[in-house]
Phi, psi and omega in degrees: 000126181292149179293138178286127184236147180222144179296320181263152172289169177300325177295318178296321178297315180294316178300317179298317179297316180294326178295323182277333181215089187290347180251017181294144174279165177300322179296317179296319178297316180299315179295320182286339182249355182062036175247166175282157177299322180297318178295318180296317178303313181296316180296314180299318179298315180292321177296321178292314180298329181274355178085011179280332177224157172245151181233134179226134179279127177231103185066237179263003184241164172257146168241147186241146172238137179268126179278093185298323181293327178291323181298324185250031178279346177281137185305325182295337183260001189294341178272359183244160168232165186295327179297321178295319180294315180295319179297318179295316179296321179297319178297317179299314181295319180296317178296317180298316179298318179297317180295322181288331182283336181275133177291141180284162182293335180285333179287327183278345181278000000 
């Protein structure tokens, strides 16, 4: 069985999910990223401690804010913003989904 590979790190997956759904529960993040809830909990805690995200309690749920300036504090990322990265990733995912939905020419032969 081939090793499961992902373009983004687990931290990148969680950040992307939080950027798209700031009120997601840890369980929802885990389901959306194919990580365990325990792993998501650890990543969210580390992202919060490092200043990449903020957490605020709203009723029985948490809402998260992504600290965009912290994300792009590394010199290699200074020409990008998170919206550009998410838009690019969304295009890649949409193309991949379209390719997977179309039957290949070898299947029809």
